[in-house]
C-alpha positions, 0 to 999 in steps of 0.5 A: 683929645685934650684941649691945648694950644700947641702950634706946629712950630712948637711940636718938634720942640716939644718932642725934643724936650720929651726925649731929653727928659728921659734918660733911657730914650733912643736918640732923636734925629728929626721931627716933621709935621706935614700934610701927607696927600694920602694919609693926611695930616702927619707927625713923623719922628725919626730916631736911632734905636738901640740894638737890644731896645728896638721894640721899647724904642719904637714904642717911646717914639710913638709915645712921645709923638701922641703925648705932644700931638695931644696937646697940639692946636690942630689934630694929627691923622697919623704918627709915623716913626722911622728908626735906624739902628747903628748896625752895619747893614741894617735897614731902617724900620718904618712904622705907621699908627692912626694918631687916634688909636695911639693917643687912646692907647698910649696916653689915655690908657684905654688900651693895653700896649700889646693891643695897640701893637696889634691892632694899630701899628703897621709896618708897611 
C-alpha cells in the first residue's frame, strides 16, 4: 500500500472526481465509508451500470475504490459495489472483494483481471 494521507471525508469526493474524469464511467450514485460489524472497515460504492457494459462498469467501480483507498490515511478491509441498471424488473447486483487483493490486482498490477474476478470477487 502506498503512503498517503486522504482522510475518510475526502474519500467520497476523490472517488467522485475519479468517475467525472472518465467519460466511459458508469453513473456514480453514492460512496460510503463505514465499519461493518462482521466485514471490517468497508468502502461501498453505488453505481448505475449500463445494460451492455455491466462487467466493465463493475470493474471500473472497484478500480476507483482501490485507487482512492490506496491513498487513504486508514486502510480498508473490504470494497463493496452495488450496481443497479435502468431496466424494468432488474435486480441490484452486489459484489464484494477484499481490499488488499483488489489493490494488488487492479492498482499494483500483480494479478490479471480475470484471476482477480475468479479469486477475489464475490457475489453474495
